[in-house]
C-alpha positions in Angstrom: -3.1 1.7 18.2 -2.1 3.6 15.1 -1.9 7.2 15.0 -3.9 9.2 12.3 -0.6 11.0 11.6 1.0 7.1 11.5 -2.1 6.1 9.1 -1.5 9.0 6.5 2.4 8.3 6.1 1.7 4.7 5.8 -1.1 5.8 2.9 1.7 8.2 1.7 4.6 5.7 1.4 2.1 2.6 0.0 1.0 5.3 -3.1 4.4 6.5 -3.2 5.9 2.8 -3.4 3.1 1.9 -5.7 3.9 4.2 -8.0 7.8 4.4 -7.9 7.8 0.5 -8.0 5.0 -0.9 -9.6 3.9 -3.1 -6.6 2.7 -2.6 -3.4 5.2 -2.9 -0.4 4.9 -5.1 2.5 4.6 -4.7 5.6 8.3 -5.2 6.7 8.8 -2.0 4.3 6.2 0.4 5.8 7.5 -0.5 9.4 11.3 0.4 8.2 9.5 3.5 6.4 8.1 4.5 9.4 11.0 2.9 12.3 8.6 1.3 14.1 8.7 -2.9 14.8 7.6 -5.2 11.9 4.5 -6.3 14.5 3.6 -2.3 14.1 4.0 -2.2 10.6 1.6 -5.4 10.3 -0.8 -3.1 12.2 -0.3 -0.3 10.7 -1.3 -1.7 6.9 -4.7 -3.7 8.8 -5.8 -0.4 10.3 -5.0 1.8 7.4 -7.5 -0.7 5.7 -10.3 -1.1 8.6 -10.1 2.8 8.7 -11.7 3.0 5.0 -8.4 4.1 3.1 -9.8 2.5 -0.2 -7.8 -0.6 -0.8 -7.4 -3.8 0.4 -5.3 -7.3 1.5 -5.3 -10.4 -0.1 -7.7 -12.8 1.7 -6.2 -14.1 5.1 -3.0 -12.5 4.6 -0.6 -9.8 4.9 -0.4 -8.1 1.5 -1.5 -5.1 0.3 -3.2 -6.2 -3.0 -4.2 -2.4 -3.9 -4.5 0.9 -3.3 -6.4 2.7 -5.5 -6.2 3.8 -8.3 -3.2 1.2 -8.0 -2.9 -2.4 -8.3 -0.7 -4.7 -7.4 -2.5 -7.6 -9.4 -2.7 -7.3 -13.2 -5.6 -6.1 -14.0 -7.1 -5.1 -17.6 -6.8 -1.0 -16.8 -2.5 -0.7 -17.6 -1.5 2.9 -16.8 1.2 5.0 -17.4 3.0 7.6 -14.8 4.9 10.4 -17.0 5.0 8.6 -20.4 6.5 5.2 -18.6 4.0 1.7 -18.8 4.4 -0.8 -16.1 1.2 -0.2 -13.6 -2.4 -1.8 -12.8 -5.5 0.5 -12.2 -8.6 -0.6 -10.4 
């Protein structure tokens, strides 16, 4: 079971990744960032969603679709960061 600190670190990393790259990281990237095993990274992502953090995974997968305000899937809500377009919001 992930600790609250691990969940917070995972959430922050996912949001920073979304802001920096425009798409969500895969759980392997979360695992590498936090220095845990791949399975622990996968569990972290699932536990983060179960804990009530806004966001969702693509059904029956481990792929992060959105973590508000950002979305990895194209939406009608285009946004820019520091004047640079290229992101989607929910």
